[in-house]
C-alpha positions in Angstrom: 16.3 10.6 -14.5 14.9 7.9 -14.9 12.4 7.4 -17.5 8.6 6.2 -16.5 9.3 2.6 -17.8 12.7 2.6 -16.4 11.0 3.3 -13.1 8.7 0.2 -13.2 11.2 -1.9 -13.8 12.5 -0.8 -11.0 9.3 -1.2 -8.9 8.4 -4.4 -10.2 12.0 -6.3 -10.0 11.3 -9.5 -8.3 14.3 -10.7 -5.8 15.4 -14.0 -5.8 13.9 -14.6 -2.7 10.7 -13.7 -3.6 11.1 -16.0 -6.7 12.0 -19.2 -4.1 9.0 -18.6 -1.8 6.5 -18.6 -5.5 8.6 -21.7 -6.0 6.8 -22.9 -2.6 3.1 -21.2 -2.8 0.8 -23.7 -4.1 -2.5 -22.2 -6.4 -2.7 -19.3 -8.7 -2.8 -15.6 -7.4 -5.1 -13.2 -8.0 -5.0 -9.9 -7.1 -8.6 -7.7 -6.3 -8.3 -3.6 -6.7 -5.2 -4.2 -9.3 -5.6 -0.6 -11.1 -5.0 1.7 -8.3 -1.7 2.8 -6.8 -0.2 -0.3 -6.2 -2.0 -2.8 -8.2 0.6 -2.1 -11.4 3.2 -3.1 -9.1 2.3 -5.9 -7.6 0.9 -7.8 -10.4 4.0 -7.4 -12.7 6.4 -8.6 -10.2 4.2 -11.4 -9.3 4.0 -11.8 -13.3 7.6 -11.5 -13.7 8.0 -13.8 -10.4 5.9 -16.4 -12.1 8.1 -16.5 -15.5 11.4 -17.4 -13.8 9.5 -20.1 -11.8 10.2 -23.8 -12.6 6.2 -24.2 -11.5 4.5 -21.6 -13.3 1.2 -19.5 -11.4 -1.6 -17.7 -13.0 -1.8 -14.3 -12.4 -4.9 -12.5 -12.6 -5.4 -8.6 -12.1 -9.0 -7.7 -11.4 -10.4 -3.9 -11.5 -12.3 -1.2 -13.6 -8.7 -0.3 -15.3 -10.4 3.5 -15.7 -6.5 4.4 -16.3 -5.2 3.7 -19.8 -1.2 3.6 -18.7 -2.1 0.9 -16.4 -3.9 -1.0 -19.0 -0.6 -0.8 -21.5 1.8 -1.7 -18.4 -0.2 -4.9 -17.4 -0.8 -6.2 -21.5 2.9 -5.2 -21.7 4.0 -7.7 -19.1 1.3 -10.5 -19.9 -1.0 -10.0 -16.8 -4.5 -11.9 -17.4 -6.8 -8.6 -16.9 -10.4 -9.0 -15.5 -12.0 -6.0 -15.8 -14.6 -6.1 -13.6 -16.8 -3.9 -11.0 -16.1 -5.3 -7.6 -19.1 -3.7 -6.0 -21.3 -5.6 -8.0 -22.3 -9.5 -6.5 -22.7 -10.8 -9.9 -19.9 -10.0 -11.2 -17.5 -11.0 -8.2 -19.4 -14.3 -8.5 -18.5 -15.1 -12.3 -14.5 -14.8 -11.1 -12.3 -17.9 -10.9 -12.1 -19.0 -7.9 -8.6 -19.4 -7.0 -6.1 -20.3 -3.9 -4.3 -16.8 -3.1 -5.8 -13.4 -3.2 -4.0 -10.2 -2.8 -7.0 -8.0 -1.3 -5.8 -4.0 -2.0 -9.2 -2.4 -2.7 -10.5 0.1 -1.0 -11.7 4.0 -0.5 -10.1 6.6 1.6 -10.5 9.8 0.3 -13.6 11.4 -0.1 -14.7 9.5 3.4 -15.7 12.7 5.0 -17.9 14.0 2.3 -19.8 10.3 1.8 -18.7 8.2 4.2 -21.4 5.6 3.4 -19.7 5.0 0.0 -16.4 4.3 2.1 -18.2 2.1 4.4 -19.7 -0.3 1.1 -16.0 -0.2 0.1 -14.3 -1.2 2.9 -16.8 -3.7 4.8 -19.5 -4.5 2.1 -17.0 -5.6 -0.9 -15.2 -7.6 1.8 -18.0 -9.5 2.3 -19.1 -10.3 -0.6 -15.5 -11.2 -1.2 -15.1 -13.7 1.2 -18.6 -15.2 0.3 -17.4 -15.9 -3.3 -14.0 -17.2 -2.5 -14.3 -18.8 1.0 -11.5 -20.7 2.6 -9.1 -19.3 0.3 -5.2 -17.6 1.4 -6.0 -13.6 1.8 -2.9 -10.8 2.0 -5.2 -8.1 3.0 -4.1 -4.6 2.4 -5.0 -2.3 5.4 -3.5 0.9 6.6 -1.7 1.9 9.8 -5.0 4.6 10.6 -6.2 1.7 12.6 -3.9 2.4 15.4 -3.8 5.0 18.0 -1.6 8.7 17.6 1.8 7.5 19.3 4.8 10.0 21.0 7.8 9.9 18.6 10.1 8.3 21.8 7.6 5.2 21.3 9.2 4.4 18.5 5.6 3.9 16.7 2.9 1.4 17.1 3.7 -2.6 16.8 1.2 -4.8 15.8 0.0 -6.1 19.6 -1.5 -2.5 20.2 -4.9 -2.5 20.0 -6.5 -0.6 16.9 -8.3 2.5 18.3 -8.4 4.4 14.6 -9.1 8.1 14.5 -12.3 9.1 11.9 -14.5 7.0 9.7 -11.7 6.2 7.4 -9.8 4.3 9.9 -12.7 2.5 11.6 -14.3 1.5 8.3 -10.4 0.2 7.3 -10.7 -1.9 11.6 -14.2 -3.4 10.0 -12.7 -4.2 6.6 -10.2 -6.2 9.1 -13.1 -8.1 10.9 -14.8 -9.3 7.6 -11.3 -11.1 6.7 -11.0 -12.1 11.1 -14.4 -13.5 10.3 -13.7 -15.9 7.3 -10.5 -17.1 9.1 -13.0 -18.0 12.1 -16.0 -19.3 10.3 -14.8 -19.9 6.6 -11.8 -21.5 6.7 -9.6 -18.9 5.4 -6.1 -18.1 6.0 -5.3 -14.5 6.5 -2.6 -12.1 6.8 -3.8 -8.4 7.8 -1.2 -6.2 5.8 -0.8 -2.7 7.7 0.8 -0.1 4.8 2.2 3.2 5.7 2.6 5.6 2.9 4.2 3.6 -0.1 6.8 5.6 -2.5 6.3 5.6 -6.0 7.7 8.9 -7.0 4.1 9.3 -9.0 2.4 10.2 -5.6 3.6 9.4 -2.0 4.2 12.1 1.4 7.5 13.0 -0.2 5.9 13.6 -3.9 3.2 16.1 -1.4 6.1 17.7 0.6 8.0 18.3 -2.8 4.8 19.8 -4.2 4.1 21.8 -1.6 7.6 23.2 -1.7 7.5 23.7 -5.6 4.4 25.8 -5.3 6.4 28.2 -3.0 3.9 27.2 -0.1 5.0 26.7 3.5 5.2 22.6 4.7 2.9 22.1 7.6 4.5 20.3 10.6 1.2 20.0 12.3 2.4 16.1 11.8 5.7 16.3 13.5 6.8 12.9 12.0 5.8 10.0 9.3 6.7 6.5 7.9 7.4 5.2 4.4 8.8 2.9 2.8 9.7 2.3 -1.1 7.1 0.4 -3.3 8.9 -2.2 -4.7 9.2 -3.4 -1.2 5.3 -3.0 -0.2 4.9 -5.0 -3.4 7.6 -7.8 -2.7 6.2 -8.4 1.0 2.6 -8.7 -0.3 3.7 -11.2 -2.2 5.8 -12.9 -0.3 3.5 -12.5 2.8 0.9 -15.3 1.7 3.3 -18.1 2.9 2.7 -16.6 6.2 -1.1 -16.5 6.3 -2.7 -18.1 8.9 -6.3 -19.2 10.2 -5.1 -17.7 13.4 -4.8 -14.3 11.5 -1.4 -12.6 11.2 -1.0 -8.8 11.6 1.9 -7.0 9.8 3.0 -3.5 9.6 4.6 -2.8 6.4 7.0 0.5 6.1 10.4 1.9 6.1 12.3 1.4 10.2 13.1 5.1 9.9 10.5 7.7 12.2 10.9 10.3 9.7 10.9 14.0 10.7 9.5 16.2 8.4 11.0 19.1 8.8 14.1 17.0 7.6 12.3 15.5 5.0 11.0 18.8 4.1 14.6 20.8 3.9 16.4 18.0 2.4 13.6 17.9 -0.6 14.1 21.8 -0.6 18.1 21.3 -1.3 18.0 18.9 -3.9 15.6 21.0 -5.8 17.2 24.0 -5.4 13.8 26.0 -3.3 13.7 27.4 -0.2 11.3 26.0 2.1 9.1 27.6 4.8 7.1 26.5 7.2 3.7 26.2 9.3 2.1 25.1 12.3 2.9 23.9 15.6 4.6 20.0 16.0 2.4 18.0 18.1 3.6 15.6 20.7 2.0 12.6 18.6 1.7 11.1 15.3 0.3 8.1 13.3 3.5 5.9 13.7 4.0 2.2 13.1 7.1 -0.1 14.1 8.0 -2.1 11.4 10.7 -4.3 12.7 8.7 -7.7 13.0 8.7 -7.0 8.4 12.0 -6.3 8.6 13.1 -9.4 10.5 11.0 -11.3 8.1 12.0 -9.7 5.0 14.7 -7.3 5.5 15.6 -4.1 5.2 13.5 -2.3 2.2 15.4 -2.0 -1.0 16.3 2.1 -0.6 16.6 4.3 2.3 15.0 7.5 2.9 17.5 9.5 1.9 17.6 7.7 -1.7 14.1 8.4 -2.0 14.3 11.8 -1.4 16.9 12.5 -3.7 15.1 10.8 -6.7 11.4 12.7 -5.3 13.4 15.8 -6.2 14.7 14.4 -9.3 11.3 12.8 -10.6 9.9 16.7 -10.1 12.1 18.6 -11.4 12.2 16.3 -14.2 8.1 16.8 -14.7 7.7 13.5 -14.4 4.1 11.9 -14.1 1.7 12.1 -11.3 -1.1 10.4 -10.6 -3.0 13.1 -8.7 -3.6 11.3 -5.3 -2.8 12.9 -2.5 -1.6 11.1 0.7 -3.1 14.3 3.2 -0.4 13.1 5.5 -1.0 16.1 7.6 -4.5 15.1 8.8 -4.7 14.5 12.3 -8.7 14.2 12.8 -8.8 11.1 10.2 -11.0 13.9 8.1 -10.0 12.2 4.5 
């Protein structure tokens, strides 16, 4: 069983390829929204990679930092933290200007009850960011929710598929993309739009949600028949390495596992590892929110962990009462109501 420190070490360890890419990158790096689910991992991995470079970079992590665990982790790893509320233009104006921005700021859950707050976070804040940083290099986290639902046999949406978001979260996420596209067109920015589907951290994620349902003795919904997921270590590594791909023409990149994972298969495997009976509810839909990650795999290689290993580790983590972030994915939602 992994301890939490071992888990963080596993998720934050940079590859030699990342270190080499960082050596060639000009300028320091700022991670905006570093206190969320993926931000701490990206920040620590970037700092570790910088520490091993001959030409070191300054790594800034910016967030409100409401989680003491995250603060302790970043302090231990010597990441330079800046506490700031990114909805406040005055606090944005005080941030040091750097060349490289990894943009993780966003709001998903609570959209259905307060859509205006989601639009502020996902569209208004990016506008303030580009006004301050201007012609920087940006990797902008987005989501597969901007795509239309696709049939399982089609292999998921590629980056060439025209966005057709369902629901206000997906629409506001597309709005965030458009703001950064504007920065590339009018502010000399270099941009890569990073469309992520379901990072697996063990403390949260789609496998976590399914496993928790099984442990609670509740039926697993089959309404969404399949999904994509990927190790958060890979998510973080690609986010940092993708800075080299940012372009004034705007690049788009789907980041997820190359497999289309059957919901039923994942549930049965989790149940087997946990020694729990699995029951199901619902009728599988013909379509699901799926992304094709072949471009990412071609550029950065296969993820460090496959589905079978992630399922096994997820089951072990929950059986050992590993820490939980309490941030559900709602992967089973089909109407975009988050």
